[in-house]
N, C-alpha and C positions, 0 to 999 in steps of 0.2 A: 364382674362384667363378662358377659359371653364374648369370646373373641369372634370376629367376623372374618370371612374369607375375602381376600382381595386378589384379583387377577390383573396382571400387567400384560397387555396384549402387544403382539407384533414387535417385540424387542429383538429385531433381526441381528443386531450387533452385540447383544448381551451386555448392554451398557447400563440399564436402569438401576441396578443395585450397586454399580461401581461409581457412577458420577454423582450420586446424591446420597445423603445420609437419611435413611428411613427410620432411624431409631426413635424419632419423635412420635411415630405411630405404631411401631412394631410391638408395643406392649398390648395393643388392642386388635391387631389384625395378623392373620397368617397370609403371607404373600406367596403367590405362585406366578412365575414368569413364563410366558409363552414366547418362544423364539421363532416360531414358524407360523405362517398364515394358515387359517383353517381352510380345508379343502372345499367345504361346502357350508351353506348356511345351517344345514342340519347338524353338521359336525360342531359348529360353534355353539348351537343350542344345547347339544348333548354334553359338551365339555363344560360349559359355563353355568349350567343350571343351579349349582350349589353356591354360587358366589353372590355376596351382597354388594361388593364394591368392584368396579371395573375401571382400570385406567387404560384409555384408548389412545393410540397414536393416530393423529389426524388422517382420516380418509384411507386407512388401511383395512380394518375390519368394518364392513357396513353394519349398521344397526337399523334395519327397516322395522316396520310395525310388527311383522311376524316374529322377529327375534325378541322384541320386548315381551310379546305375549308368551314366548317360550321360556322366559326367565322370571318366574314369579318371585324369586328371592332377591332380585336386584333392587337395591335402594339408592345407590349413588353411582353415577357414571361421570368420570372426569376425562375430557378430551384435551389433547394439546391444541392450542389455538382457541380463539373465541368464535370460530366458525368452522363447522364440519358438515359438508354437504352429504356425507355418508350416514348421518344420523337423522332419523325422523323425530324432530323435536316435539311435534304434536303427540306422537306416540309415547314419548317419554313422559309428557304431562299426563296423558290418559292412564298410564300405568303407574303413576305416582313415583316416578324415578326422578330424583334430584339430578339435574344435568348441569355441570359446571365446566368451565374452560380455564385455560392458562394464557397469559399475555406473552407476546413475543418480546424479546429483547431487541436484537437486530435481526433483520431477515437476510440470510446469506444467499438468497436466490439470485440477486443481481450480479454478484461476482461470478457465480456459476454460469450465468448467461454469457458473460464476457469470456469465460473459459471455453464454452462451446463455440463461440464465434472465433476465438483464436485457434481452436483445434480444426475447425472447418477451413479456415483460411491459411493456416501454417502447418497443419499435419503433424503436430508435435507428438501426439500419442502413436500415430502410425509409424513415424520415423524412429521413435524410441523402441517400438516393438521390433522393427527391422534391425536396429542396432543390437538388441538383445539376442536376436536370432542369428547374428553373425554376418549380416549383410554389410558389405564394405563401403558402399557408396550411397549417397542420397538418391531418392527416387522421385519425390514429389516437389513440384514447384509451387510455392505459396503465392498469395497475393497480399498486398499491403492494404490495411483497412483505413489508414490515414487518408483523408480526402474522399472516402467513399460515403455513401448515404445509408444510414440506418433508419428503417421504418419501424416505429414503435406503435403497436396496437394497444392502447390503454395507457393513459398518462396519470395514473394514480401514484401511490407511494413508490411501488416497485418500478413502474415505467419511468418515473422521474429519476429514480436512482440509476437505472440503466442508462438513461439518456445522458446523465452527467458523467458517468464512467466512460461512455462512448466518446463524448466530447473531449475528455482528457486524452483519449487516443487519437484525437484529431479528426473524428468523424463528423459529418454533417448529419443532423438528426431531424427527421420529420415525424409527425404523429397523427394518429386518427383513432377515434372510437365513436360509437353511436352518439354519445352525449358530449363529446369534446368540442370545445369552442376555440376560435383563434385567440381569444383573450387569455385563456388558460395556457395555451402554447407560448404566448409572449411572456407570461409570468415565469415559465420554466426556462425560456430561452431556446425554444425549438420551433421549427417551422410547422405550420398547419397544412394538412393535405386531406383531400377527399380519400375515401377508401380506394377508389379506382386508381387515383394518382399514386397513392402509397405503394400499392402492389406493382404498378407499372414502372416506377422509378427507383425504388429502393434496391440497393445491392444486397442488403440483408434485412429480413423482416423478422421481428421478434414480438412475441405475444405476452401481454401482461394484463389481461382482463380476468375478472372472476367468472367461474363457470355458473351459468344460469340458463334458463330456457331460452333466453334471448341470445346468449353467446354460443350455445351448443351448435356446432356445425358452422360457426362464423367464417371459418376458412375452409372453403370447399373447392371443387373442381374449377369453378369460374375464377376464383381468386388466384389459385395456383397457375391457371392458364395465362393470367396477366403478368406474371413475374418474368423477368428477363431470364434467358437460359443460363446466364452467369450468376444468378442470384441464389441466396441461401435462405432457408426458413429455420427459425429457432423457436421451440416451444418448451418453456419451463413453467407454464401456467397450469393447464389441465388438459388431459388427453382429448376429451370429447369436443373441445373447442375447434379442433381440426378434424376434418373428415379423413379418417385414417385410410380408407379404401382409395380415396382420391389422391392422397399423398403417396401411397404405395404405387399407384399407377403412374403418377408423375415422375417418381424417382426411377422406376423400372424403365420408363421411356427416356430418361435423362433429359427431361424438359426443363429442369432447373439444375443448378450445380450440385446441390445437396441439401441436407437438413441435419439439424442437431436437436434431438428429442429426449427430454428427461421425464415426460409424463405420458401415460397411455390410458386408453379406455378400459383395459383390463390390467390390473397390477397385482402381483408381479407379472411382467410381460411373459406370456407363455413361451416355453423353450422352443416351440416349433413355429413361432410367429414369423411370417415372411420378412419382416423388417430385419431380422437377424442375419438374413442371407444377402443383404445389399451392401455394396462397398461404398455407397455415396450417402450413407447416413451414420451419424455419430449417436450412439445410444448410451444413456446413463440411467441407472435404476432409481429414478425419483430421488435425486441427491439434493434437491433445492434447499431443504431444511436440515439436512443430515450433517450436523457438526457437533463436536463435543460440547461447545458452549451452548448450543441450542438445546440439546438433550438435557444438559445439567439444569438449565433454566426451567424447562417444562416439568421435569420430574421433581425438582425442588418445589414448584408451585403445586404439584399434585399432592406431595406430602403435606404441605400447608393446607390444601383444600380438604383433605381427609380429616385432619385435625380440627379444622373449623367446623366441618359437618358434624363431627362427634360432639362439639360444643353447642350445636344447634344454631350455628351462624355460618351457613355455607357461603363461600366466596365466589364471586364472578359467575353467578348463575346464568345459565342460558335458557333453562326451562325448570 
């Protein structure tokens, strides 16, 4: 049997070959791991042209129609997760590429959301940095989240999990999304609010809706203007859901107390991005799903998926 070439993309932490045993397919494939993002779409096309199999990490390297057209040898594309907005699924079908996904075990984004909330309100990281720098005394006065109101945009699986974690901290939780009903809120045990009410009354607003044409720009200048000057915004969903220019202007003018952001319209976040110069924003480099357990789960399923494809029985097909 002719050995096929397999590319593992965007393994920033060099974990793919460490957390999972690839011996189940290594007799049939030659693996190349890429630890850095491609600088351009052209660079991706030039580098990946000889690969028949690609393992992609969710929404890191985009796969638009033009890239599929530039990869005539590609036969199998496996992405982490069962949804990847960066992949043109119709293009995959049109180019006869089998597209498969992996299932999530647990989604660790909810605890990260609470971590950002705690950093914003208690300045743990900033005070730690000052301690390491030799500063003798505390500088920042925190606020208590117990008794404060968390506004959750999107009450699906993640929004519900965040709501329950927040309630464990003693927070009052209200929720809104375009299709959310008061009945659903009662099922989860949170209060229902209109969009305007949520932004006007919440002490912290956190976003947990899926990126779509409907949700793109959902939080813009008007919504930010309704927030209290003491309120915080947290986004661990997707960057384009928030109008980044409007958020930048709001933070520069200190019209809200701050923001915690894990996702951006362009990732990795450019080193010269103006967000990096603000002292009232906590930035993390899309850590929502970045855990050892998560990577082990996804890469294990990729090995299983490659083996199943070789046997003519592709698993968890998306296209």
